[in-house]
C-alpha positions as CSV (number, residue, x, y, z in Angstrom):
1,X,-50.8,209.3,133.5
2,X,-53.7,209.2,130.9
3,X,-54.7,212.2,128.8
4,X,-57.6,213.0,131.1
5,X,-55.2,213.9,134.0
6,X,-52.3,216.2,134.4
7,X,-49.7,217.2,136.9
8,X,-49.7,220.8,138.2
9,X,-46.5,222.1,139.9
10,X,-45.8,225.2,141.9
11,X,-47.9,227.8,143.7
12,X,-49.1,229.7,140.7
13,X,-50.4,226.8,138.7
14,X,-52.1,225.1,141.7
15,X,-53.4,228.4,143.1
16,X,-55.0,229.2,139.8
17,X,-56.7,225.8,139.6
18,X,-57.9,226.2,143.2
19,X,-59.5,229.6,142.3
20,X,-61.1,228.5,139.1
21,X,-62.0,224.8,139.5
22,X,-61.0,223.3,142.9
23,X,-63.2,220.2,142.3
24,X,-60.9,219.2,139.4
25,X,-57.9,218.7,141.8
26,X,-57.8,215.0,142.8
27,X,-55.0,215.2,145.3
28,X,-52.4,217.8,146.4
29,X,-49.0,216.6,147.5
30,X,-46.9,219.0,149.7
31,X,-43.5,219.1,151.3
32,X,-44.2,219.1,155.1
33,X,-40.8,220.6,155.8
34,X,-41.9,223.8,154.1
35,X,-43.9,225.7,156.8
36,X,-43.9,229.3,155.5
37,X,-47.0,231.5,155.2
38,X,-47.3,230.8,151.5
39,X,-47.6,227.0,152.0
40,X,-49.9,227.4,155.0
41,X,-52.2,229.7,152.9
42,X,-52.3,227.2,150.0
43,X,-53.1,224.2,152.2
44,X,-55.8,226.2,154.0
45,X,-57.4,227.1,150.7
46,X,-57.2,223.4,149.6
47,X,-58.7,222.2,152.9
48,X,-61.6,224.7,152.5
49,X,-62.3,223.4,149.1
50,X,-62.2,219.8,150.4
51,X,-59.1,218.9,148.3
52,X,-57.2,215.8,149.6
53,X,-53.7,216.9,150.8
54,X,-50.9,214.3,151.2
55,X,-47.4,214.9,152.6
56,X,-44.6,213.9,150.3
57,X,-40.8,214.2,150.5
58,X,-38.8,216.3,148.1
59,X,-37.7,213.2,146.1
60,X,-41.2,212.2,145.4
61,X,-42.2,215.7,144.4
62,X,-39.3,215.9,142.0
63,X,-40.2,212.6,140.5
64,X,-43.7,213.8,139.9
65,X,-42.5,217.1,138.3
66,X,-39.0,216.5,136.9
67,X,-39.0,219.5,134.6
68,X,-41.3,222.2,136.0
69,X,-40.2,223.8,139.3
70,X,-42.6,222.5,142.0
71,X,-41.7,224.8,144.9
72,X,-42.7,222.0,147.3
73,X,-46.2,221.4,146.0
74,X,-47.6,219.2,143.2
75,X,-51.2,218.4,142.4
76,X,-52.8,215.7,140.3
77,X,-55.8,217.2,138.5
78,X,-58.3,216.6,135.7
79,X,-57.1,218.0,132.4
80,X,-58.8,221.2,131.2
81,X,-59.0,222.7,127.8
82,X,-56.6,225.5,127.1
83,X,-57.8,229.0,128.1
84,X,-56.7,232.4,127.1
85,X,-55.7,233.5,130.6
86,X,-52.4,234.0,132.4
87,X,-53.4,231.5,135.1
88,X,-54.1,228.8,132.5
89,X,-50.9,229.6,130.7
90,X,-48.9,229.2,133.9
91,X,-50.5,225.8,134.4
92,X,-49.3,224.7,131.0
93,X,-45.6,225.6,131.1
94,X,-43.4,222.9,129.5
95,X,-39.8,222.8,128.2
96,X,-41.1,223.9,124.7
97,X,-43.1,226.9,126.0
98,X,-42.5,229.9,123.8
99,X,-44.2,233.3,124.4
100,X,-44.1,236.8,123.0
101,X,-44.5,239.8,125.4
102,X,-45.2,243.1,123.7
103,X,-44.6,246.3,125.7
104,X,-46.3,249.5,124.3
105,X,-47.3,248.2,120.9
106,X,-50.3,250.5,120.3
107,X,-50.6,250.3,116.6
108,X,-53.3,247.6,115.8
109,X,-51.6,246.6,112.6
110,X,-48.3,246.0,114.3
111,X,-50.1,243.9,117.0
112,X,-51.9,241.9,114.3
113,X,-48.6,241.4,112.4
114,X,-46.9,240.3,115.6
115,X,-49.7,237.8,116.3
116,X,-49.4,236.4,112.8
117,X,-45.6,236.1,113.2
118,X,-45.9,234.4,116.6
119,X,-48.5,231.9,115.4
120,X,-46.2,231.0,112.4
121,X,-43.3,230.5,114.7
122,X,-45.3,228.2,117.0
123,X,-45.6,230.5,120.0
124,X,-48.1,229.6,122.7
125,X,-49.5,233.0,123.4
126,X,-48.9,236.8,123.1
127,X,-49.0,238.8,126.3
128,X,-49.7,242.6,126.4
129,X,-50.3,245.2,129.1
130,X,-54.0,246.0,129.3
131,X,-53.6,249.8,129.3
132,X,-50.6,250.3,127.0
133,X,-51.4,248.2,124.0
134,X,-53.7,247.9,121.1
135,X,-56.6,245.6,121.8
136,X,-58.2,242.8,119.8
137,X,-60.1,244.6,117.1
138,X,-61.1,243.9,113.6
139,X,-58.0,245.7,112.4
140,X,-55.8,243.5,114.5
141,X,-57.7,240.4,113.3
142,X,-57.2,241.4,109.7
143,X,-53.5,242.0,110.1
144,X,-53.1,238.8,111.9
145,X,-54.5,236.8,109.0
146,X,-56.4,234.3,111.0
147,X,-53.9,234.0,113.9
148,X,-56.3,235.5,116.4
149,X,-58.5,232.3,116.0
150,X,-55.7,230.0,117.2
151,X,-53.3,232.1,119.3
152,X,-54.3,233.5,122.7
153,X,-53.8,237.2,123.3
154,X,-53.6,237.7,127.0
155,X,-54.0,241.2,128.4
156,X,-52.5,241.7,131.9
157,X,-53.0,244.6,134.4
158,X,-49.3,244.8,135.3
159,X,-46.8,243.4,132.8
160,X,-43.8,243.5,135.2
161,X,-45.8,241.4,137.7
162,X,-46.9,239.0,135.0
163,X,-43.2,238.6,134.0
164,X,-42.3,237.7,137.6
165,X,-45.1,235.0,137.6
166,X,-43.7,233.6,134.4
167,X,-40.2,233.5,135.8
168,X,-41.5,231.7,138.9
169,X,-43.0,229.1,136.6
170,X,-39.6,228.4,135.1
171,X,-39.8,230.6,132.0
172,X,-36.6,232.6,131.0
173,X,-37.4,236.1,129.7
174,X,-35.2,237.6,127.0
175,X,-35.6,241.3,126.1
176,X,-34.7,242.7,122.7
177,X,-32.9,246.0,123.2
178,X,-30.9,248.0,120.7
179,X,-28.2,248.9,123.2
180,X,-27.7,245.5,124.7
181,X,-24.1,244.3,124.5
182,X,-24.9,240.6,124.0
183,X,-26.1,239.5,120.5
184,X,-29.2,237.3,119.7
185,X,-27.1,234.5,118.3
186,X,-24.9,234.2,121.4
187,X,-27.7,233.1,123.9
188,X,-29.1,229.6,124.5
189,X,-32.8,229.7,123.6
190,X,-33.6,225.9,123.9
191,X,-35.5,226.0,127.2
192,X,-38.9,227.5,128.0
193,X,-38.6,231.2,127.2
194,X,-40.5,234.4,126.5
195,X,-39.3,237.2,124.3
196,X,-40.1,240.8,125.4
197,X,-40.2,243.4,122.7
198,X,-41.1,247.1,122.7
199,X,-42.5,249.4,120.1
200,X,-40.1,250.6,117.4
201,X,-38.4,253.7,118.5
202,X,-39.5,253.7,122.2
203,X,-38.4,250.1,123.0
204,X,-39.0,248.5,126.3
205,X,-40.0,250.5,129.3
206,X,-37.6,250.6,132.2
207,X,-39.5,248.3,134.5
208,X,-40.0,245.8,131.7
209,X,-36.3,246.0,130.8
210,X,-35.2,245.5,134.3
211,X,-37.5,242.4,134.8
212,X,-35.8,240.6,131.9
213,X,-33.3,237.8,132.7
214,X,-31.1,238.9,129.8
215,X,-31.1,241.6,127.1
216,X,-29.9,241.0,123.6
217,X,-29.6,243.0,120.4
218,X,-30.3,241.8,116.8
219,X,-27.1,242.1,114.8
220,X,-27.8,244.4,111.8
221,X,-25.8,245.9,109.0
222,X,-24.1,249.2,109.6
223,X,-26.4,252.2,109.4
224,X,-29.5,250.4,110.4
225,X,-30.7,251.0,114.0
226,X,-34.1,249.3,114.4
227,X,-36.6,246.9,112.8
228,X,-40.4,247.0,112.8
229,X,-41.6,245.1,115.9
230,X,-43.2,242.3,114.0
231,X,-40.0,241.8,111.9
232,X,-37.9,241.8,115.1
233,X,-40.4,239.3,116.7
234,X,-40.0,237.0,113.7
235,X,-36.2,237.1,113.9
236,X,-36.2,236.3,117.6
237,X,-38.9,233.6,117.6
238,X,-37.6,231.8,114.5
239,X,-34.0,231.8,115.9
240,X,-35.5,230.2,119.0
241,X,-37.1,227.5,117.0
242,X,-34.0,227.0,114.9
243,X,-31.9,226.4,118.0
244,X,-34.5,223.9,119.4
245,X,-34.6,221.9,116.1
246,X,-30.8,221.8,116.0
247,X,-30.7,220.6,119.6
248,X,-33.3,217.9,118.8
249,X,-31.1,216.7,115.9
């Protein structure tokens, strides 16, 4: 497929494109054996937008989307430039996807420092809750040292729900938690993943913690209990990239 086209897989990615730019979808392939309400609703929306829909068996769908979970629906669409929204982020999930989720980081300097760290580590975006986070201000931009120009900061209404959307798109979510029994260096971080970190002291909220696929702690010297969130983010993100480089040889 040429650079002007892309494959979208799964209900979230295709649903987002149907909402935002249905004319860009050239053809939608669906598994006719899936007849649940979610599939019926998606096909009805596609038909209303005059999108061509073609039945395809599971093998064909898997061949079109060998890495991203397709959930019985795949679309061929025109490529779109990246956008700082959760919907566009879900469309762009790939095996190398790396995200940073910040829960309750209200200090703008800490948020800016986290964005700088995330950009340096090659993360694709930083996701924060809309009502329990510092917002993108001049203070954040200064602390980020230019990272706000290249790294999307995505504010979501409900962080736990956004995490579920990410998981549905094939992203593994790891929470950094002081009291976790498993250590950072004992988990496989080579696939698409997102790190969830809370503010120093308060940590992750209960719902955020429960939504994570796994919780890990950062091994530290005796007598030290926590790190500044931007430092912790750096440790976690760069360990992820270290593992990926090692796997790639």
